[in-house]
VOGU-3710 file (C-alpha; in Angstrom, 3 decimals, decimal comma):
1> xxxxxxxxxx> -26,012/39,262/-33,309  -27,528/39,401/-29,795  -28,746/35,997/-29,503  -25,521/34,332/-30,618  -23,226/36,650/-28,340  -25,472/35,770/-25,435  -24,828/31,902/-26,856  -21,547/32,101/-26,609  -21,277/33,842/-23,476  -22,942/30,959/-21,691
11> xxxxxxxxxx> -21,067/28,208/-23,360  -18,243/29,851/-21,659  -19,436/30,282/-18,530  -20,367/26,972/-18,523  -17,028/26,076/-19,095  -15,422/27,971/-16,588  -18,216/26,399/-14,191  -17,091/23,064/-14,971  -13,450/23,770/-14,781  -14,082/25,068/-11,155
21> xxxxxxxxxx> -16,278/22,220/-10,065  -13,466/19,924/-11,291  -11,130/21,105/-9,248  -10,244/19,561/-5,984  -11,578/20,736/-2,848  -9,772/21,805/-0,048  -10,417/18,264/1,927  -9,649/16,889/-1,397  -6,513/18,565/-1,759  -5,339/18,062/1,457
31> xxxxxxxxxx> -2,589/19,881/3,247  0,566/18,586/5,594  -0,586/20,536/8,215  -3,460/18,835/8,181  -1,493/15,725/9,863  0,774/15,966/12,672  3,260/13,747/13,738  2,580/11,763/17,090  6,034/12,155/18,929  5,727/9,689/21,351
41> xxxxxxxxxx> 4,553/6,566/19,166  5,892/4,109/18,891  7,775/3,910/22,337  10,094/1,009/21,077  12,523/-0,649/23,503  16,027/0,759/22,719  17,221/-2,655/22,383  15,198/-2,857/19,642  17,217/-1,733/16,182  14,943/-0,824/13,360
51> xxxxxxxxxx> 15,938/-1,185/9,737  14,250/-0,267/6,959  10,234/-0,364/7,138  8,730/-2,147/4,316  5,420/-3,365/6,364  2,878/-1,913/8,441  -0,505/-2,707/8,821  -3,703/-2,227/11,719  -5,838/-5,105/13,077  -9,373/-4,737/14,014
61> xxxxxxxxxx> -8,721/-3,995/17,715  -6,544/-1,480/16,275  -2,874/-2,959/17,207  -0,201/-1,417/14,665  1,988/-4,506/13,427  5,282/-3,459/11,841  7,585/-5,308/9,478  11,404/-4,284/9,868  14,678/-5,750/7,409  15,819/-5,826/11,498
71> xxxxxxxxxx> 15,180/-7,829/14,664  12,627/-8,394/16,345  11,341/-8,710/12,600  7,657/-8,035/14,083  6,554/-6,025/16,437  2,760/-4,983/17,556  1,995/-1,359/19,210  -0,847/-0,368/21,069  -1,959/3,327/19,177  -0,650/4,637/22,441
81> xxxxxxxxxx> 2,575/3,428/21,398  2,876/0,535/24,145  4,494/-2,475/22,683  2,570/-5,520/22,914  4,530/-8,302/21,708  7,205/-9,172/19,169  8,776/-12,078/17,502  12,276/-12,418/15,700  12,697/-14,558/11,895  15,853/-15,934/10,949
91> xxxxxxxxxx> 16,032/-13,614/7,794  14,842/-10,360/8,136  16,428/-8,834/5,331  13,495/-9,395/2,141  10,754/-8,306/4,773  7,911/-6,634/2,125  4,287/-6,524/2,854  2,429/-7,845/6,293  -1,275/-8,038/6,295  -4,021/-9,250/8,824
101> xxxxxxxxxx> -6,143/-12,012/7,982  -10,567/-11,918/8,534  -9,235/-14,681/10,926  -6,765/-12,359/12,997  -3,944/-14,745/11,800  -0,791/-12,422/10,485  0,713/-12,750/6,502  4,227/-11,885/5,192  5,655/-11,695/2,145  9,281/-12,333/1,824
111> xxxxxxxxxx> 11,151/-11,147/-1,050  14,703/-12,710/-0,766  13,074/-15,972/0,992  10,430/-15,839/-1,958  8,023/-17,048/0,357  4,896/-16,226/1,905  4,342/-16,883/5,269  0,869/-17,401/7,855  1,390/-17,044/11,514  -0,830/-16,927/14,835
121> xxxxxxxxxx> -1,123/-13,670/16,423  1,378/-14,840/18,577  3,900/-15,453/15,612  3,469/-19,640/15,754  4,144/-20,665/11,683  0,831/-22,014/10,512  1,469/-22,313/6,776  4,058/-21,842/4,214  3,574/-20,750/0,311  6,367/-21,423/-1,880
131> xxxxxxxxxx> 10,095/-22,656/-1,331  12,276/-21,158/0,729  15,096/-19,818/-0,917  13,881/-21,110/-4,409  12,561/-18,531/-6,809  10,616/-20,248/-9,789  7,426/-19,589/-12,267  5,144/-22,460/-11,675  2,472/-23,046/-9,354  4,594/-23,908/-6,495
141> xxxxxxxxxx> 7,214/-20,939/-6,672  7,264/-17,109/-6,212  9,614/-14,779/-7,333  9,890/-12,160/-4,997  6,443/-11,912/-3,991  5,346/-8,550/-2,533  1,943/-8,771/-0,846  -1,296/-10,715/-0,274  -4,668/-10,024/-0,005  -6,754/-12,693/2,472
151> xxxxxxxxxx> -10,616/-12,880/1,662  -13,389/-13,806/4,256  -13,439/-16,869/3,079  -9,513/-17,782/3,299  -8,688/-17,723/-0,345  -5,465/-15,846/-0,640  -4,315/-13,752/-3,422  -0,255/-12,835/-3,875  1,160/-10,135/-5,840  4,021/-12,242/-7,210
161> xxxxxxxxxx> 5,875/-9,337/-7,725  9,530/-8,621/-8,732  10,063/-11,293/-11,063  6,827/-13,020/-12,197  4,389/-9,811/-12,699  1,579/-11,866/-11,944  -1,202/-12,461/-9,017  -1,949/-16,063/-7,895  -4,978/-17,418/-6,340  -4,634/-20,101/-3,619
171> xxxxxxxxxx> -7,350/-21,378/-1,592  -7,723/-21,403/2,220  -5,437/-24,676/2,500  -2,979/-23,325/0,158  -4,299/-25,006/-2,516  -3,142/-23,249/-6,028  -6,594/-22,363/-8,208  -5,466/-19,836/-10,753  -3,084/-16,933/-11,926  -3,349/-14,116/-14,410
181> xxxxxxxxxx> -0,953/-11,044/-15,614  2,320/-11,456/-17,537  4,629/-7,963/-17,788  3,449/-4,983/-19,559  1,837/-2,102/-19,348  -1,344/-3,009/-21,850  -4,757/-2,618/-19,364  -4,091/-6,346/-17,318  -0,542/-6,376/-17,698  2,073/-5,427/-14,861
191> xxxxxxxxxx> 5,220/-3,465/-14,262  5,100/-4,407/-11,125  2,149/-5,900/-8,788  3,565/-4,463/-5,872  0,931/-4,504/-3,465  -2,602/-5,658/-3,294  -5,768/-5,357/-1,218  -8,983/-6,366/-1,463  -12,897/-4,802/-0,469  -16,026/-5,972/1,175
201> xxxxxxxxxx> -17,143/-6,782/-2,512  -14,555/-9,024/-3,369  -12,988/-6,709/-5,580  -8,806/-6,823/-5,602  -6,913/-3,597/-6,094  -3,619/-4,172/-7,552  -1,027/-1,289/-7,302  1,022/-1,433/-10,486  3,659/0,513/-8,770  5,841/1,367/-12,203
211> xxxxxxxxxx> 3,062/1,678/-14,402  2,025/4,320/-11,992  -1,645/2,914/-11,811  -3,840/1,019/-9,588  -5,363/-1,601/-11,575  -9,547/-3,650/-10,255  -10,007/-7,065/-10,945  -12,775/-9,804/-9,855  -11,515/-12,775/-7,912  -11,019/-14,689/-11,187
221> xxxxxxxxxx> -8,849/-12,576/-13,245  -11,611/-10,351/-15,277  -9,934/-6,566/-15,659  -12,687/-4,196/-14,099  -10,678/-0,635/-14,358  -7,599/0,912/-14,542  -7,108/4,390/-12,171  -3,950/5,969/-13,857  -2,500/9,268/-13,276  -3,388/9,373/-10,005
231> xxxxxxxxxx> -0,459/8,476/-8,218  2,722/5,769/-8,443  1,123/3,372/-5,709  3,768/2,166/-3,332  1,816/0,650/-0,716  -2,390/0,046/-0,383  -4,771/-0,177/2,585  -8,160/-1,162/2,784  -10,350/0,259/5,449  -13,681/-1,011/6,622
241> xxxxxxxxxx> -15,274/1,419/5,360  -14,041/0,268/1,815  -12,083/3,495/1,614  -8,655/2,702/0,233  -5,379/4,759/1,360  -2,593/4,639/-0,885  1,324/6,078/-0,119  3,334/6,906/-3,067  4,254/9,815/-4,964  2,669/12,031/-7,778
251> xxxxxxxxxx> 2,846/10,178/-11,297  5,470/12,036/-13,249  7,324/10,724/-16,780  11,269/11,335/-16,740  12,787/12,921/-20,306  12,424/9,328/-21,968  8,998/8,972/-21,284  9,268/6,438/-18,134  7,510/6,980/-14,639  9,666/8,254/-12,115
261> xxxxxxxxxx> 9,754/5,581/-9,156  12,865/5,500/-7,500  14,066/8,171/-6,332  10,281/9,681/-6,432  9,583/13,123/-7,105  7,976/13,667/-3,785  6,106/11,848/-1,287  2,120/11,652/-0,831  -0,996/9,750/0,762  -4,170/9,620/-0,766
271> xxxxxxxxxx> -7,630/8,095/0,500  -10,004/6,922/-2,407  -13,243/5,506/-2,764  -14,163/2,775/-4,776  -14,687/4,128/-7,895  -11,394/5,579/-7,694  -12,195/9,093/-6,916  -9,646/11,307/-4,963  -11,598/12,191/-1,545  -8,092/13,557/0,234
281> xxxxxxxxxx> -4,541/14,001/-1,168  -2,136/15,009/1,663  1,682/15,699/0,569  4,520/14,952/3,025  7,364/16,424/4,011  10,755/14,666/2,756  14,256/14,136/4,617  16,861/16,475/2,839  19,263/16,056/5,706  19,508/12,535/7,001
291> xxxxxxxxxx> 18,315/10,865/9,471  15,423/13,560/8,835  13,182/15,144/11,340  10,034/13,459/13,153  7,268/13,831/10,741  9,505/13,708/7,666  9,658/10,808/5,276  12,414/9,295/2,895  10,636/6,403/0,485  7,174/5,267/2,468
301> xxxxxxxxxx> 6,829/2,122/1,512  3,692/0,904/3,328  0,606/2,799/4,923  -2,272/1,493/7,357  -5,028/3,428/9,105  -6,709/2,855/12,508  -10,766/3,653/13,071  -9,819/6,660/14,720  -8,386/7,846/11,124  -4,536/8,373/12,574
311> xxxxxxxxxx> -2,439/6,946/9,595  0,768/4,810/9,838  3,090/5,355/7,776  6,054/2,806/6,995  9,581/3,717/5,761  12,370/2,529/3,915  15,199/4,881/3,457  13,899/6,771/6,804  14,218/3,259/8,139  11,363/3,911/10,702
321> xxxxxxxx> 7,153/3,557/11,670  5,168/7,151/12,090  1,863/7,653/13,467  0,325/10,972/12,187  -2,575/11,948/13,756  -5,981/13,956/11,944  -6,061/17,377/13,211  -9,758/18,234/14,911
//
């Protein structure tokens, strides 16, 4: 009897210890107070009028590119908030994500013009994928493309998007190579491929937003992993250290079983490693009374991180870009 009681006690102790170890640490769980908003960033000229802010990214020189549904559509700032340059686009209403290619060129996705464009760092148009204003399901057209990942080889992977629920692969010259995905909730399918990034091993991470998961693929479209129940992902960012930053909301279902996407139940940012382990989770303060205070957000859409670990967020309903610095 004593031996049996001892065994039961040891089993209960092991269960208790495993539950404790499974809990996220304070570093993993994070807290909004770990980050403080930089109220001086950016030093935007008064003549610049911001609209919805769907895109934000950081280049190798820690220059921050913002992509707004206003004019000038692309604005580039230093980490101290100094404006470096800006350029205008004819139609900014469909601005979505903006990325920096390995060669330093700028890529944008436009969901109303149905195109993905490549620019020089000074704003010269170099390449257009898709046909402006024409949606389609074939190899030459998109249906509201959302984002793009550019490999060191120059290969382009477009998440396409609101209409087609697929990923399309082009070579460095813009020639069609391959595609995969269709609408659905099964592994490998998409409810909405909303954002896409690549790591140093050429693996692709797709924010399947409306399925509240991140799916991992190789460059041929083979499914490698599905990360579910972590976050409802809106925007992704990959750092030089192969850390994945995600902005979005907690994965919560409504009474019908559908994921709560818009409006979201909350606002969070998260840092993951390449195995999908949560390294940091930080809740954000939401705007309660528009236009909100500095540091508050409302429908965060994109995220960028500089070499010092400062986080930059692009906000749709908040209509602004903000910098958050990590406290020492």
